[in-house]
C-alpha positions as CSV (number, residue, x, y, z in Angstrom):
1,M,7.5,-15.2,15.9
2,P,4.3,-13.0,16.0
3,P,1.7,-14.0,13.3
4,S,1.9,-10.6,11.6
5,R,5.6,-11.0,11.1
6,I,5.2,-14.5,9.7
7,L,2.7,-13.1,7.2
8,L,4.9,-10.2,6.3
9,E,7.8,-12.5,5.6
10,A,5.6,-15.0,3.7
11,I,4.2,-12.2,1.5
12,A,7.7,-10.8,0.8
13,R,9.2,-14.3,0.0
14,K,6.0,-15.6,-1.8
15,K,5.8,-18.5,0.6
16,C,2.7,-20.3,1.7
17,V,1.7,-20.6,5.3
18,A,-0.1,-23.3,7.3
19,A,-2.6,-22.6,10.0
20,T,-5.9,-23.6,11.5
21,Y,-8.9,-21.5,10.7
22,N,-12.4,-22.3,12.0
23,R,-11.1,-25.7,13.1
24,M,-9.9,-26.6,9.6
25,A,-6.2,-27.1,8.6
26,V,-5.5,-24.6,5.8
27,K,-2.5,-23.8,3.6
28,L,-2.7,-20.2,2.3
29,A,-0.8,-18.1,-0.3
30,P,-1.0,-14.7,1.5
31,H,-1.3,-11.7,-0.9
32,I,-1.9,-8.7,1.3
33,L,-1.9,-7.7,5.0
34,Y,-4.2,-4.8,6.0
35,T,-6.2,-3.3,8.8
36,R,-10.0,-2.9,9.1
37,H,-11.6,-1.5,12.3
38,D,-8.2,-1.7,14.1
39,D,-8.0,-5.5,13.4
40,L,-5.4,-7.2,11.1
41,F,-6.6,-9.1,8.1
42,V,-4.9,-11.1,5.4
43,D,-6.4,-11.8,1.9
44,A,-5.0,-15.1,0.7
45,V,-5.6,-17.8,-1.8
46,T,-6.5,-21.1,-0.1
47,V,-4.1,-23.7,-1.5
48,E,-5.3,-26.6,0.6
49,R,-8.2,-27.1,3.1
50,D,-8.1,-30.2,5.3
51,G,-5.6,-31.8,2.9
52,Q,-7.7,-31.1,-0.2
53,P,-7.2,-28.5,-2.9
54,P,-10.1,-26.1,-3.4
55,R,-12.6,-26.5,-6.2
56,E,-11.8,-23.0,-7.5
57,V,-9.1,-20.4,-7.1
58,K,-10.4,-17.4,-5.1
59,L,-9.1,-14.8,-2.8
60,G,-10.4,-15.2,0.8
61,T,-10.3,-12.8,3.7
62,F,-9.0,-14.1,7.0
63,K,-9.0,-12.3,10.3
64,L,-5.5,-12.7,11.8
65,A,-6.9,-13.4,15.3
66,G,-8.7,-16.4,13.8
67,L,-5.5,-18.0,12.4
68,T,-4.0,-20.3,15.0
69,G,-0.8,-22.3,14.8
70,L,0.4,-20.0,11.9
71,D,3.7,-21.2,10.5
72,F,5.7,-21.2,7.2
73,D,5.0,-23.9,4.6
74,N,7.9,-24.5,2.2
75,R,5.7,-24.2,-0.8
76,E,6.2,-21.1,-3.0
77,F,3.4,-19.4,-4.9
78,Q,3.0,-16.9,-7.7
79,P,0.6,-14.0,-7.2
80,E,-2.8,-14.7,-8.6
81,P,-4.2,-12.5,-11.4
82,I,-7.4,-12.2,-9.4
83,F,-5.6,-10.1,-6.8
84,D,-5.9,-6.3,-7.3
85,P,-3.7,-4.4,-4.8
86,E,-5.4,-1.2,-6.0
87,A,-8.9,-2.4,-5.0
88,P,-10.9,0.3,-3.0
89,K,-11.0,-2.0,0.1
90,Y,-7.2,-1.7,0.5
91,A,-7.0,2.1,0.1
92,G,-5.2,3.6,3.0
93,V,-5.1,0.4,5.1
94,T,-2.5,-1.8,3.4
95,L,0.5,-2.7,5.5
96,F,2.2,-5.0,2.9
97,A,1.3,-6.6,-0.4
98,V,2.8,-9.2,-2.7
99,E,4.8,-7.9,-5.6
100,P,3.7,-9.1,-9.1
């Protein structure tokens, strides 16, 4: 399954995904898929990095081309209040976003 389709489904079903990003194993809660300069990006909350939870909850930006081994993780997530789908950076480039 193409990575973009995995992310679309994960966002729709509020399911985490697992991948490798910058040689680190990550589990992400994807909140929005969008384009920038003709590349695909996902903004997601990192749930786990190299087996450890993050020190703080924050929304990170990940270039889709840099996520390798992308697959579903059975963990569900709730949309984080820090996510604002109306933020200017998403105007006119959003492909799909999580529903509150």
